[in-house]
N, C-alpha and C positions, 0 to 999 in steps of 0.2 A: 153450308159452305163449310169448306173443311177447315178443321183447326192447324193452326202451325203447332209447329213443337213447341215455342213460348208459353200456347196455351194448355199443355198437357202438363200433368201432374207425374214425370217419370217415375218418379219413384214410388207413387200407389200401381201402379202395371204390378203385374205378376209375373212371374220369371216369363213364363209362358208367352205375354204377353210383349215381354220387352223383347223377346226373341221375333216372336214375329214382326216386331216393327223392324227389327235389326233389317231380317229378309225381304221386307217391302222398299226397304231403304237400299238394300243391295241390289234389290230385282231395277231399282227405277238407275241406276249410274248408266248401264247401255245407250240409255234414251236421254243421257246426257254428255255421251264422248264427245260430241259433234262440237259442244262448250268449252272443251278442257284443250289448251293449248298443249302441244308436244313440242317443246323443245328441238330443233335441228341435233342437236348433239345427242337425245334420245335416239333421233332416226339413224343418223351414223353409227350408232354403235349397235343397233338392231340389222342394219346393212353389212357392219364387218363379220359379228356372231353369227349370222344366216349364211355368209360365203365362207366362215372356218368351217361350219358344218356341212356345207355342199363339199369341202373339201378335203373333208374328212369325217365321214358316216359312221366313226364307229364311238364317235364321242369326246374320244382321247384330246380333243382341243378344250373339253370341260374341264381336262383331268379325271373322269368317271375309272373307277379302277375297273377289270375285267366282273362280268358276276353281280348278280343281283348284293341287292344289300345284304339281305338274307342271308346267301350262301357266305359274304364276307364277317359276317358280323356269325353265324354257325354252322356253318361250312355244308355246302350240297344237300350232302343227307339228309338235316332238320329241316329243309327246307318243301312248300307244296308243290307237286309234282315233282320231285325231285326222286329217284331213287338210288338207294344206296351201291356205291360201286362193290361189289367182289373182288378183293383182293386173295 
């Protein structure tokens, strides 16, 4: 019979073992999604956001700025896959 979490002395586990336990727990969540009720307002918000994304695929509805985060922080010449512009 499998042990419950109350039977396990978590503090006695090594860091690697604790990370493995986290992974097992995380991986078990998709199997339980049907048990998790989703509030109606979540569904409504999702529909609103999907409609906004369909209406403006540029991403501006999310307040995104153009260019990647790397480009915005460092300039395009310093980002992987970008060639410096010759001026």
